[in-house]
C-alpha positions, 0 to 999 in steps of 0.5 A: 069933484066928483061925477054923479050917475047923471053926468051932473058934478060937484066941485069944491072951491077950496078958498071959499065954503062953496060946494058948487053944481054944473050940470050936463050943459056945464052951467055952473051954480052954488049947491051949497055955501055954509061957513062951516066949511071955512078951512084954517087951513094954513101954509107958510108963505103961500096959502091961508084960511085954505078948506075943504078940498074934497067931495064926492057924491054917495047914492041915494043923497041927491 
């Protein structure tokens, strides 16, 4: 999860190819959902298909 200067948070769901935007009132919406974010990491006897697990806010890319 990361938080932009305006207080908007961004979070990743590691088991789906989804990035969420969470406003300052706690309302979540899908910012991005794309199969390019799907994971291929397999942890035997635990999880399969683990994908992206981090997100970063970069100034100028709002």
